[in-house]
N, C-alpha and C positions, 0 to 999 in steps of 0.2 A: 189201771192196772189190773189184771186178775190172777191169783195166784192158788193153784192146787197144791196142798201140805201133802209131804211126802215121809215126813219124820218128824216126832217129838221128843225131847229128851229136858232134864232138870240137872241144872247147875249148881249145886249147893254144896258141896268139899273138893279139898284139891284134886282127889282121884278122878271127881267128874272132869277137871280140866283135859286129862290124857283121855277120856271115852270123847268128850266132845270135838277134840283134833281127832280121834280116829273115826269118827263116824262122820265128819266134813270130809274124809280121804274116799270113805267108804260110795258118800253119794255123790261125790263127784265122779269117783272111778267108775260108777254103776251108770252116770248121763255121758260118759265118753269124753269128758276133758282129759286134756293131754296131760301128762305125769308131769309137768311143770308148772301146770296151774291147779294140779291137785295137791301138789305140797304145797303152794300160795297161798291156797284156800283154807288147808291144816291148821299153818303157821297164822294167819291173820287169827282165825276160832281160838284158837289157843292163846293167840295174845288179848285177844278182847274177854274171853271170860277168866284168865287171872284177874287183869284189869277189874272187871263185874264183881267177881268173887270176894275182892280184897276192899273193892270202894262201898259197895253196897248188898256184902252177902250172898250174892247168886242171882240168878237168871232161868228162864224158861226158856227153852232153845227151840226154834221150829222151824226146817228144812222144808223149802215150797219151793214148787215152779212158779215162776210168774213170765207172761207174755206181753209184750209192749204192743201201744199200736202199729207198728212197722210191720208185726208179725215173727219180730225175733224173740228168743225162750231164752230166762236168765235162770241161775240157781241162786235164790234167796233164802238168805238165812237170819231170822228177825231173834235176836235174844231182848227178851221182856226182862226188867232189872223185877227182882222183887221187894227192891226200895228205891226211894225217889232218887235219884241223877243228882248230885252236888250243881245248883244252881240251873236242873234241866239240860245241864251240856253233857257232853262225853268227848274227852280228846284223851287219844289213845297215848300211852308212855314212850310207844315207840314212835316216831313220826315214820320209820317205813311203811309201817302196818298197813296207811291208806294206798299205799303204791302196788300192795300186793292184789288187790281185789279192782272192780273195777268202779265201785260205790261204796261209800262207806260215812251212814249221816245218820242222824235222830231223828225220828218222827213221831207221832202222835195219834195214830187211826184207833178212832173210838174213843178217844180220850188218854190212852195207854201208852207214854213213853216207851218207843223201842229204837235199840242200836241196831241197823238195818245194813248189811253188806251184800254184793251178788256180783255175781261174775257172768258172764256173756256163753251161753251154750251153742258152740257149733254146731254148724248146719249137719254134719256127716255123723251129729250124736243120735242115738236110736230113735225108735220112732216115739214120741210124746201123748199118741193118741189114748184116750180113755182108757184103754184095753193095756196099752205101754204102761199107764202112769199105777194102773193095779198091780200088774205084775213087778215093778220095779217098788212098790210098798210092800209087797208079800215078799221078795227076795231082803229088804231091809232091815224085816221084821224079823226073817227065821235068823238073821246072822249074831252072834253074842259079841259083845265086848270083849277085847282082850285085856291084859293085865298091864298094869304100868309098866313092867319089865318088858314087855312084848313092844309097847308104843314106843319106849325110850329106845329099842333096838331098832325098831323101823325110823325112827328120828332121826339115829345116830347113822344109819344105812343112808337115808336120803342126806343127812349133810355132806356123809365119803362123797356120794356121787355128784354132789352139787360143788364141793371143792374141787376134785377132778374135773367138773367143768368146765368151773374158773379158771385152773390150772389151763387148762386146753385152751382155752377163750385168751388166757395171758400170752402164751407160748403162740398162738397163731397174732395176735397182735404185736409180737414183737416182730415176728416175720415179715408179717405189713409195714411194720415201720421199716424195719431196714430194708424193705424195696421202696418203698415210698422217700425212704433217705437216697437210695441209688438212682430213682428217678428224678429226684430233685437235683443233686449232682449232676445230672446228665440237662437236665434242662437249664441247669445255671452257666453250665459249660457254652452249650448251644446258644444261649441268650451271651454269652460272653461274644462269642464265635460272631456271631449275628451283628452284636455291638462294632465290633469291630470292623466288620465287614462295610456295616454302614458309614461309619466312619469314614474309612476309607474312599467308597463311593462318593461321600458329600466332598471329600475332598477333591475327587476329580471332577465332580460335578463343578466345584466353586473354579477349580481351573479353567475348565470348559465355558464356563462365562468368563470367566477374565479373559480368555482367548477371544470369546467371541465379541467383548467388548472393543477387545482393541483391533479385531477385525472390523468392525462397524464405523471405529475413530475412521479406521484407514479407508474403506468403502468411502465414508461419507466425506472425507479430504481428498479422494479422489474424485468424486463425483464435484468437487465445488471446484479442484482443479481442471475439470475437461472444462464445466461451464466457464469459466474464466477464459480457458483458454478458445474457446469459440466464440466467445464473445468479442473477445481482445482482436483474435483473428477476421472475423467476419466486420469486425468495423473497421481497423485496417485495410481491407480490401475493398472496402463500398466505395473509397476516393477514387481508388486509380481507375478500377472499373466505370465507375459514373462516368470520368472524365475520357476514358474510351469509349463509352457510346458519345459522348457529346462530340469527341472530334470526328468519328465517323458520322455521325449527321452533320457536323459543320461540310465535312469532305463532298459530300452527296448533296447537298443545298445548291437552288439555282443561282445563290448568288454570289457562288464560288466557281472559281477556274472549272469548266468542264474538263469529263474525266474521260477514259476510254471505256469500251467494254468492259474490258477485262479488267479495270481498276474498279467500274462502279462493280465488278463480280467478288471483286477482293474485300472490297472496302464493307459490302454486303455481308458476307462470310464473318468478319472482323466483327462487324456491329450484332449480328447476331450470337455468336461467339460470346460476346459480353454479355449480351442480354441474360443468355445462360447462366454464366459466370454469378451474375447482378441477381439472381431467381436463386441461384444456391447460396448465396451469402446471406440474406435475405430469411430463406428457411432455417439456415446454422442459426443466426443471427433470433430468429423468433424460439428455438428449441433450447437456446440459450436461459432465455428469460422466460422461461416457462418451467426449465430445472432448477432453475435457481432461486421460485418461487416467488419473484419481484413481481409477478403481472395479479393484481389485485381487480377482480369484479367491479366495473360501475352501475350498480343494479338501478335499472330505468323499466319506466314501460316502454315498451316496445310494438309499434304497429306490422306484424308481418306482409301485411299489403304493401308497405311502404318498404321494406326492406327486401322482398322480393322482387320489385319494380327496378329497385337500384341493381340489384344481380343480374336482370336479365338484361338492362342497357349495358352494364361494364363487362358480362361475358360476350354479350352479341356482337359485339365491336371487337373483341380478341377472337372470336371465332371464326376461322376463314373454311373451316373442312366443307364443300359444299352437300358431301353425301351423310352426316349428322347432322340432324335437326335438336336444336334447345331448345324445351319446353319448359317454362315455369308457371306452374298451375298459381290460378289465385285461391290462398286459403280462404277456409269457411270462415265467417264473421259469428263473434266477434272475434277477431284475430287479433288479439293483444297478448303480452306474457311477460312477465317481469325477467330480465334478464342484461347482459352488457353487450347492448346492438353492435359495438365494433368486434369483439370477439366471436360472436352468433355470426356474424356476415365473414370472417377469416375462414370461422369451420366450414361453412356452406362454400365458401368460395374456392377451398381447398380441394372439398368432396366434388363439387362439377368440376374445376380444372384437371380433377384425376380421372374424372368420367371422360371426358373431352379427349383427353390424352390418349387415353386406353380403347376407345371406343371409334371403330374403321367406318363402321355405315350404320342407321338405323337411328337412335335418337338417346339423349341424357335428358333426363324427368327431374324436377323437382316439386315434390306435392308436399302437403302438410296435413294432419290429422289430429282431430282433438278426442283425444281420452281419457273420460274423466277429468282428473285433476293436472292432467300431462298434456303435452303436446310432441306428435311424431313426425318429425321431418327427413322423408325420406328423398335420396338419389337415386335415383336407377339407371341403369344403362342396358345397352345389347349390346355387352362387348364380347369378347372370349371368354371370358367366368374368369374365375380361379378353381382350382382341384381343392377338396376338402380339405387334403392333409398340406393345405401351405396358406388355410383361410385365417390362421392366429398369427402365421409368422410376419404378413403384412403391415402387423401392426408395430412389427421389430424395426427400430432404425437402422436406415441403411440398407434395408433389404426391400429385392426388388425382384420379381415373380419372374423366373427364369421362359423361357420362350421366345417365339417369332414376335408376339406381341409386345416386346419389349421395348419402351423406346427412353428417351434421357430422360434424366432426373434424380431424384439425389436418393431414394427410400424415407424420407424424413415427413413427408406429408400427412399421411394419416397415421402416425406416432403422434404428431403435433396436433389435428386434429381430435385425435383420442384425449389427449392431455387436457385441452381446450374444453373439450364437453364434457369430463370430470369436474374441473376447475369451476363450471357453472352447474355442478349439480347432477348433471345426468349421465348418460352413456352413448356409446358408438357401436354398433355393431353392426356385423359385415352378413349377409346371406347371400350366395354365388354359386352357381350351376355353368360348368364347362360347356359353351356353345349357345348357353341362353341368357348369358348377362350377372350383370352382381348388383345388389340393393344395399347401400348403407343407410341404417337408418338413426338420426338423433333422436333420443326421447330424454325432454327437459320437462321440470316441473313447471306448471304454469305461471305458480306465486314465486317462482324463486325456491333459494335455500330452504 
């Protein structure tokens, strides 16, 4: 650290303590330090000078400008004791002295023990060029030190100013404390208000959850009651309906007494109505089983070619409309899927039967596509199609699309098919366009759940 000396003086008698203090304040003033820093430097100098005068008999005092590697300038004061320091150390009598300056240390440059203190010079200080330093030295050399009485008066003035500033700061601190207390009271009141509101909200949430639990129990009970009702009614209706169909078949049997044309027509109507009623009862029973959760898939390896062949033969035997072709394509090989064969056959049978029922002319087609780890089974038809706004509703129970294409049925086929597809770990989706037909796609994992 380079240093440029500004002023030197000696400290030998009590009177010199006042001179050192005065000179320190003058140097700090000349360098542009703030008033508070001037007082700090002067006070620290007087305390250190008094300690050295009492302990070693005095010191030589050197005021200098020192610069640091980062380009900052400091006012440095070296007090070189005239005698050795006790144990080579210096501890000020007042512990507050070290807080008045930036540094207060004992150094030993060139073998001499020196008590050194420093204070950073603000960047707004006067120019510290060589010419500026020469002017500063000349200015300090021309100034004459004042008397002890003058220094005491200046010191008293500084003390009064410091006390006044302390009082002002104390009053400001009291005002801030009062504002803080008011703020704290407001925050505390707001906290209590929010706590009360939160507790009230929590009570409402708890009550709402309790109500939702009650509703959930009621809905579950209602659903179970509906499933039991459907199962019981369906079971009770199947026997008499089957009996009616059997009696109608006996009446039209060739071994029975011959019937008139009108009687044959009436018996045919009875048999047809009973068959429709049996179909409705079976669908209700299947839906009740699915909703009750009693359906458990039997996972096996299923050959889609055999399953498609069975569907082709079964539905062609039931299919009588000459203007509609039923096409069941051969699935690509290898055509194996891990699923429940009976449930999958029921899904595809429902979809094919639904397509045949709502298609007046054209075709109903079943095809299979392998896509990665999934199978896509698509049943398409050339029927009237379903409007976009009604495509979600066809999966609602007992709903049928209104219009001239509406035929007999319960509206349970598609909802039941979707439930079974979900049970098998897949999905059932509908795409349709009015006048162009519909396509129902069952997507199932190839390796089961």
